[in-house]
N, C-alpha and C positions, 0 to 999 in steps of 0.2 A: 455572558458577550453577546448581543443582538444575532444575527443572523449580517447585518450589513457591518458592523463593526469585523464579524471571522473573516468578511472578504478583502477588506483590508490588513489584515496576519497572510505575509505572504507567500509563505508554506503551510495556508490554506488553500492559494491559490492554485500549486503547482499540485496541489495532490490531488485537487478537479479535471486536472488540463490532464494527469496521466490515470483519470477510473475514465476522460475523455478516452484518452489513444484503449483505455485496457478494452473501452466497448466494440473502440469499429474494431480492433485486432480480434477478439472474442468474436463478433460475426461474420468473419471474413474468414474464421476457421472453420466454424460451423455454418448446415446451411440451414438449423434450426432455430425455433423460436429461442431467443437469448434467458426468458424468462422460463423455458422448458428445459435446460440445456442439464438439470438437475435428474431429470426423469430419464438419459440419456445413458445405456448406455456401454456407448463411448467412450474410448480413451482418451481421445481431441477430445469431442466434446466438454468432460469431465475434469482434463487440463483448462483448458478457455473457458468453467463459470467457472472454475479456485481463481484462474487469473481476475474475474467479471471478480467475483465474493472481500477478495482483499483487495483488490484497488476502490473497491466503494466502503471498505471498514475502514481505509488512514484516513481521513478527510472527517469522519464516525467521530474517531480520536483520538483527536489536533480537536475538535468542538469541544470534547467532551473536558479535552485539558486545559485547551484558555479559560471553561466555565467553573471549571473548579482554582483554589485558593491552596488543596493542599498538594503538596509536591508533593508526596507518593503517588498521590492518582497522577496528578504533571508525569509521575515520571514508566508509572509505571503503561498509561499510554503511548511513552515515548520509546520503553520498549518492550512494548507491542506493534505500533510501526515502523521499527528496525523489522522485526521481525515478517511483517508481512510485507514488506518490501526485495527479503530472501528472499524469501517465498512462489511471489512474480518472476524472479529472474531461475528460482526450478523450475520453476513453471512454464517462461522462454525453452532453459533449453527441451527439457521434455516432451514441446510439441515439432522444435527443432529435431530430436531425435525420431521421431514422431514420423519426420520425412512433409516438414509442409514448405512447400519448393520454394513462395517468395518469402526469405531469410528475412528482404531486408527490413517488413511491414513487421516481426521479431526483433532486427535488433532496433528499429524507432524505436520503440516500446525501455528496452533497454536502456536505449539515449536515454532519453523522461524517466527513467526512475535513476540512472545517474543525475542529472536537476535538478527529480525532485530532491535526490541526500542530500545536495547541497544545500537549499535550504532547507531541509531538515536541520541537517546538521546546526545550521546556524537560530536554529529553532529552538533545536536543544541546550545550548552554553546559556539562550533567555533566560529557560524553566530556572534553571542554579547547577554551581559545580554537586560530583559523586560525595562528596564529606564525605565520610567514615562515617557512620550512620549507616551506610543505604550506597551500593558500588549500582553501579549502570549494571551491574550484569543478571547470571536473575532465576541467585539466594532467598530472592523473597520466595519465590516458587517450590523453595525443597524443601520447607517448611508446615 
């Protein structure tokens, strides 16, 4: 699928919005250059970097799933995206506990994740049912 066709997929557009919001939050909570957050020893910088990294991986996984004809690849991408959204929410909680004063910024990101998840659920259903041969769980990773 080409980039222009990918931009017509609603969940991909929502994922890009989530990336933008994550980048803005990361730049707010850290006064360092975003490209060098991974080098910091500050817990706040590490969490900001993790939010940014996970948010960037989401549209990549959507593109991977949309370009694949394999149901297994599409399911794995969907599971991975689900994990990344939960991670971002956990990092938001971590930043809140670390003392980020303006919690409304964290709440805005949480709201964006909820909005993304609604779109994601519709997209995930379009991939196909879980069926009997494979589940939406983590069984593929246990063997």
